[in-house]
C-alpha positions in Angstrom: 14.3 -18.9 -91.9 14.8 -15.2 -91.2 17.0 -14.5 -88.2 17.0 -11.7 -85.7 20.3 -10.5 -87.2 18.8 -10.3 -90.6 15.8 -8.4 -89.3 18.1 -5.9 -87.7 20.1 -5.6 -90.9 16.9 -4.8 -92.8 15.8 -2.3 -90.1 19.2 -0.6 -90.4 18.7 -0.3 -94.2 15.2 1.0 -93.9 16.2 3.6 -91.4 19.1 4.7 -93.6 16.7 5.1 -96.5 14.4 7.2 -94.5 17.0 9.4 -92.9 16.7 13.2 -92.9 19.9 15.2 -92.3 18.1 18.4 -91.4 15.9 16.6 -88.8 18.8 14.5 -87.5 20.8 17.6 -86.6 17.8 19.2 -84.7 17.1 15.9 -82.9 20.7 15.5 -81.8 20.8 19.1 -80.6 17.6 18.5 -78.5 19.4 15.6 -76.8 22.5 17.8 -76.1 24.4 16.2 -78.9 24.9 13.0 -76.9 23.5 10.7 -79.7 23.5 10.4 -83.4 20.1 10.4 -85.2 18.8 9.2 -88.5 16.3 12.1 -88.3 13.2 9.9 -88.3 10.4 11.4 -86.2 7.9 9.4 -84.2 5.1 9.0 -86.8 7.5 7.6 -89.4 9.2 5.4 -86.8 5.9 3.9 -85.9 5.3 3.0 -89.5 8.7 1.3 -89.7 8.1 -0.5 -86.4 4.7 -1.8 -87.7 6.4 -3.1 -90.9 9.2 -4.8 -89.1 6.9 -6.5 -86.6 5.2 -8.3 -89.4 8.1 -10.7 -89.0 6.9 -13.8 -87.1 10.0 -13.8 -84.8 8.9 -10.4 -83.4 5.4 -11.6 -82.4 6.9 -12.2 -78.9 9.5 -10.4 -76.9 13.0 -10.9 -78.2 15.9 -10.0 -75.9 18.4 -10.5 -78.7 16.6 -8.0 -80.9 16.5 -5.4 -78.1 20.2 -5.8 -77.2 21.3 -5.6 -80.9 19.4 -2.4 -81.4 20.8 -1.0 -78.1 24.3 -1.3 -79.6 23.5 0.8 -82.7 24.8 4.3 -82.7 21.6 6.0 -83.9 19.1 6.8 -81.2 16.1 5.8 -83.2 17.3 2.2 -82.9 17.0 2.4 -79.1 13.5 3.9 -79.6 12.6 1.0 -81.8 13.9 -1.4 -79.2 11.6 0.2 -76.6 8.7 0.1 -79.0 9.3 -3.7 -79.1 9.4 -4.0 -75.4 6.2 -2.0 -74.9 4.4 -3.9 -77.5 5.3 -7.2 -75.8 5.5 -6.0 -72.2 3.2 -8.8 -71.0 5.9 -11.3 -72.1 8.4 -10.0 -69.5 9.6 -12.5 -66.9 11.5 -11.9 -63.6 14.9 -12.8 -65.2 14.4 -10.0 -67.8 15.0 -7.3 -65.2 18.8 -8.1 -65.6 19.0 -7.0 -69.2 16.5 -4.1 -68.6 18.9 -2.8 -66.0 21.7 -3.0 -68.6 19.6 -0.9 -71.0 18.9 1.6 -68.2 22.6 2.0 -67.5 23.7 2.0 -71.1 23.4 5.1 -73.4 21.4 6.5 -70.5 19.3 9.6 -70.8 15.7 10.5 -69.8 14.2 9.5 -73.2 15.1 5.9 -72.7 15.2 5.6 -68.9 11.7 7.0 -68.3 10.0 4.6 -70.7 12.0 1.6 -69.4 11.2 2.6 -65.8 7.5 3.3 -66.2 6.7 0.5 -68.6 9.1 -2.4 -68.3 10.3 -2.1 -64.7 6.8 -0.9 -63.6 5.1 -3.9 -65.2 7.6 -6.4 -63.8 7.6 -5.0 -60.3 3.8 -4.9 -60.2 3.4 -8.5 -61.5 6.3 -10.2 -59.7 6.3 -9.0 -56.0 9.4 -11.0 -55.1 11.4 -9.6 -58.0 10.4 -6.1 -56.9 11.6 -6.8 -53.3 14.8 -8.4 -54.5 15.8 -5.6 -56.9 14.7 -2.7 -54.7 16.9 -4.2 -52.0 19.8 -4.5 -54.5 19.3 -0.9 -55.5 18.7 0.4 -52.0 22.1 2.2 -51.6 22.9 2.9 -55.2 24.5 6.1 -56.3 23.7 5.4 -60.0 21.7 8.4 -61.1 19.4 6.6 -63.6 18.7 3.7 -61.1 17.6 6.3 -58.6 15.3 7.9 -61.1 14.0 4.5 -62.0 13.1 3.8 -58.4 11.3 7.1 -58.1 9.2 6.7 -61.2 8.5 3.0 -61.8 5.2 3.4 -60.0 3.9 6.2 -62.3 1.1 4.0 -63.7 0.2 2.3 -60.4 -2.4 4.9 -59.2 -4.3 3.3 -56.3 -1.7 0.5 -56.1 1.1 2.9 -55.4 3.2 2.1 -52.3 3.1 5.7 -51.1 4.9 4.9 -47.9 7.8 3.4 -49.8 7.8 6.2 -52.4 7.9 9.0 -49.8 10.6 7.2 -47.9 12.7 7.0 -51.1 12.0 10.6 -52.0 13.2 11.8 -48.6 16.3 9.6 -48.8 17.4 11.4 -51.9 15.9 14.8 -51.0 19.4 16.4 -50.7 20.5 15.1 -54.1 21.4 18.0 -56.4 20.8 16.4 -59.7 17.9 17.9 -61.8 16.6 14.5 -62.9 16.3 13.2 -59.3 14.5 16.3 -58.0 12.1 16.5 -61.0 11.6 12.7 -60.9 10.5 12.9 -57.3 8.0 15.7 -58.1 6.7 13.8 -61.1 6.0 10.7 -59.0 4.2 12.8 -56.4 2.2 14.6 -59.1 1.0 11.3 -60.6 0.0 9.9 -57.2 -1.9 13.2 -56.5 -4.4 12.1 -59.3 -5.4 9.3 -56.8 -4.8 11.0 -53.5 -4.2 14.7 -53.7 -4.6 15.4 -50.0 -1.8 12.9 -49.1 0.6 14.6 -51.6 -0.3 18.1 -50.4 0.3 17.0 -46.8 3.6 15.3 -47.6 4.9 18.3 -49.5 3.9 20.9 -46.9 5.3 18.9 -44.0 8.8 18.3 -45.5 10.8 21.5 -46.0 13.8 19.5 -47.0 12.2 18.8 -50.4 13.7 20.9 -53.2 11.7 23.7 -54.7 11.7 21.9 -58.0 10.3 18.8 -56.4 7.6 20.8 -54.7 6.8 22.7 -57.8 6.4 19.5 -59.9 4.4 17.8 -57.2 1.8 20.5 -56.8 1.7 21.7 -60.4 -1.8 20.6 -61.1 -3.3 21.1 -57.6 
């Protein structure tokens, strides 16, 4: 019987066979040279993902598969792990938030954190109310940059179900934070909610001078 380790070995071989040095250098530069790349762009990666997911073991969410890919040095392997999570997001259970947090805090950058926050965390927190309450309470006084961004953007897809009171309270709590990703994340969350309630967002932005110019700009971009 094929094992998860064997699937990962085959995936590694496939990615190596499809590597492109010219593209890998450009992709690494785009990510500030923080990660190595095979040089496989999204369309090609989706083909590989589809082929790999023909394996019966990957017909449901596999934590072991995700964590093995997360250890790989090439960034495409983390992208493939996220492809797997998104494909099987309905399988997520409350206990899965523990390893999702590990992924958020490991090899962290916007390209992984944003998808994990808006898809995995967003789905879990919407489906399991107690899990949401427990983990937001745990994260309440965090100084971890990527956890703060996760808290700001996990509701991106909630639309009418967005807890706007909680969101604005959190945005104000971190309004003096100087990090670009925090300021932009706050604006992004507001901009998405404006698609549901534009007047509430406009009123909030105009009544809080403590918001950064970047947050305001992002929030009102399409209004």
